[in-house]
N, C-alpha and C positions, 0 to 999 in steps of 0.2 A: 492421196494418202495424207491425212491430216497429221500435224505434228504437235497439237495441243495435248498436254498431259503426259508428254514423253520426257524421259531423262535426256541428258546432254548427248550421250552416245547414240541413243535412238534417234534423236533429232538430226545428228550428223549423218546417220545411215539414210534417213529419209531424204536429206538434201542431196546426198550422193546419187540416190536412186532417181530423184527428180531431174538432176542434171544429166545423168547417163541414159535414162530411159523415158521418163515422162515428157520432158521438154522435146527431145527429138521425135517422140511419137505424135506430137501435135500435127505434124505434116508428113511424117514418114511412117512406114510400117516396120516396127521393131521386132526382130526375132530375139526373144528373151530366153537365155539359156542358163538354167541353174545347174551348177557343176561343183566338183571338188577335186583336189589333186589326187586323192586316193581312189577315185572312181574310174575303173577301167572302161566301162561303157561310155562314160563322158568323154574320155580321151579318144575313143574310137569314133565318136560322133563329131567331134570338133572339126576335123578336116572337111567333112561334108558340109557342116554349117558355114564354115569359112568360105568354101567354094561357092555355095549357093548365094551367100551375101554379096560376094564379089560380082557374080554374074548378074544379080538383080539390083546392084547399086544404082544403076541409071534409072531403074523403075521406082526408086524411092525406098528400097529395103535396106535396113541397118541391123547389124548384129550387136547385141549387148550381152555381156556375160556377168553372172552373179555367183561368186564363190560362196557356197552356203556356210562354209566354216568361218569365213570372215564377215559375212552379212547374215547372221542368224536371225536378226530381227526381221529383215526383209523376207527371208525364206519363210519365216513364221507367218507373216502377213498373207503370203500366198498359199499357206497351208501345204508347203512342199513336204511330201511324205517319203519320196524316193527320188533318186537322181539317176540319169539326167531327166529333168522336167523342162519342157520347152513350150513357151507361149508365143503367140503373135499379139503384139500390143499396138493399139491405135488410139490416139487422143487420150492416153493415160489409162486405158482399159484393155483387159484381155479380150481379144475378139476370136481367138481360136486356140485350142490345145494341140500343139504340134508334137507332143511327146511320142506318140506312136508312129509318126511319120519319119522313119529312120533312113530311108533310101532317098537318093537325089530325086528320083521320079515322083515319089510320094510327096516330098516337100514342095517340089515345083508345082505339082497339081493343086495343092492347098493354097500356095502363094498366088498362083494365077487366078484362082477363084476369088480370093480376098481382094486382089488388086482390081479385079473387074467390078467389085461391089463397093469399094471404099474410095473416097476422094483423096487418095495418096498423092502427094506432090512428087512428081518424078524429078530425078536429079540429073545434071549433066555429067560429063566425064570428070570434071574437077570435083564435083560433089562426091562422086564415087570414090575418088582417090582419098578425099578427106575422111571418108567413113571407113577407111581401112583399119586394121587392128593397131592398137597403141604399141609403143615401144615395149611396154611391160608385157603385153599379150604376145608379142613376137618372141620375146625371150622365153615365155612359157611354152610356146609352140616349139621353139628350138630345143628346149629341154625334153619335150615329148619325143621329138625326132631322134635325139641322141639316145633316149631310153629305148626306143624301138630298135635302134641299131644294136644296142647292148643286149637286147632280148632276142636277137636273131630274126627280126622282122624287117628286113631292108626294104621290102616293097612299100610297107606303110610309112617307113621313115622317108623314103624318096618322095612320096606324095606330100608329106608334111613340109619337107625342105623346099620342094618345088613351089608350094603355095607361098612360103615365106619370101622366096626370091621374086615372086610376082608383085608382092606388096613392097618389098624392100630390096631392090635390085643391087644395092651396094652392101648387102649384108654378107660379109666374107664367110662367116661361120656356116651360114645356110647353104651357100654354094659348095663349101667344103663338105658339108654333111651329105649333100646330094651326090657329089662325086663318090664318096665312100659307100653310100647306099648302092649306087650303080655298080661299083666294084664288087660288093658283096653279092649282088644278083648275077654277076658274071657278064654284065653289059659293059664290057671294057671299051668298046668303040664309042658308045654313048658317053661314058665317063671322060674319055679323051676329048670329045667335042665340047663338053661343058668346061673342062679345064682350059682348053684352047681359047674359048670365049672369055673366060675369066682372066687369063693371063694377058689378054689384049687390053684389059682395063688397068691402067697404071695404079689406080687407087686400091685395087683388089690384089694385084699380082704379088705384092710384097708382104701380104698379111701372113702371119705364122700359121693360121688355120689352113690357108691355101697350100702352104709348104707341106703341111701334114697330109693333106689330101693327095698331093702329088706323090709323096712317099708311098702312100697306100696303093696308088695306081702303078707305080714302078715295081712294087713288090708283087702285085698281081700279074705282072708280065712273066713271072717265073712259074705260072700255073701249068701243071701237067695233068694228064689223065691218071686214073687210079693205077693202071699197070705201070706207068713210068714212075709214079710215086713209090710204088712197092719196090721197084728195081733200085731206085735211089736209096731207099732205106736199107736194102740188103747190102749195097755197096758201102754205105756209111758204117754199118755195123760190122762188116766183114773185116775191115782194116782200120782200127782206131787211129793209126798214124796217118791215114789219108785225109788230111784236113780239107782238101778241096772237095772230096766226096761228101764229107760231113756238112760242109757249108752249103753245097748244092741241095742236099736233102733238107736242111733247115729252111732254106728259101722256099722250096717247093711245099714243104709241110705248112708253112705259114700261109702261102697262097691258097692252100686247100682248107684254110680255116682251122688247122690243127695247131693252135697257138702253143699249147703245152709241149707238144713234141718238138716244135721249133725252138722254144726257149730252153728246154732240157738239153738239146743238142748244142746250142750256142753257149750256154752256161758251162757245159762240160768242156767245150773247147777252150773257153777263157780260163777255166781253172787249170787246165793242163799246160797251156801256152798262150798267155794273154797277148804276147808280142807277135804271134804268128801273122805273117803277111801284113805287117804294119797295123796290127790290131783289128783285122777284118771282121772277126767274129763279134767283137764288142761293137764295132761300127754298125754291123747289121742288126744287132739287138737294139741299139739306140734308134736306128731307123724304124724298127718295128714299134718301139715305144712312141715315136713321133706320129706314126701313121694311125695308131689307135687313139692316142691322146694321153697326156701325162697324168690326167686326173682319173683315168679309168682304174677301177679296183684291181683288175688283173695286172695292169702295168705297175701300179704301186707295189703290189706283192712281189712281182718279178724284179723290180728295181731293188727291193730289199735283199733278194737272193743275190743279185749282182754285187751289191755293196758288201755283203758278207764275204764273197769271194775276193773282191778287190782289197778290202780293208780289214779282213779277218774278224 
């Protein structure tokens, strides 16, 4: 891709592309993924591409991502009309269009064929590690995982977080996200195993993200079946003075993913008697906030409701 006759910004774009794609493709097979933050199918495809790139790293396969919003000139040069658009690049040239190969098996089939035909330089284990996602890409994947959790898709979130931990085993937020995703899927034993392994690592154990995940796991221990939940609700509503019954229902409601019901009950208790049982209702609500995450929109809105009760 020549840079003559280009303006400064276009020249910079070309240099970035040369560094990230063209140069590595001289000896490696580069999977070139054109994507954007707003593109749902792009986000769905990303974990698959990451997994394939990791598995094929020792064979000389590298993943490069181009955000079409940030690199419009490069996208234009490739005449990208829709996204995701995915190419296989070797020695600076597209050698295959991978866009329609969305499944792992399809991608592997195409890559195996290309690797058998092209003089791609295989990498050792160290090379594979070096070709992992950048810190910026890891943070993007983390945001995707958190978004999946917020959208009620814990299975996809767990896959994303698990992939991050493979590349960055010391990433506390990724481990925490994986624990929360497993909790949402009802895989409590698996979540406990992940937490146990994380807490054995001194560097990770004290991280606030891990503390939040631990809170989510503790709250999940109060999970009951639908019949028990209904009975707890009846008991809580039958006698408003029975604070223990109301707290038990709030805990079970949250464990059943009924956030609003849990919050309404706890906020009502705080409004009536904030000092009951050494502030147990408020403490439980704060634990819920920690488990979900203080930046979550629902938490922010519920904290406003709590502040209005406490401070008028």
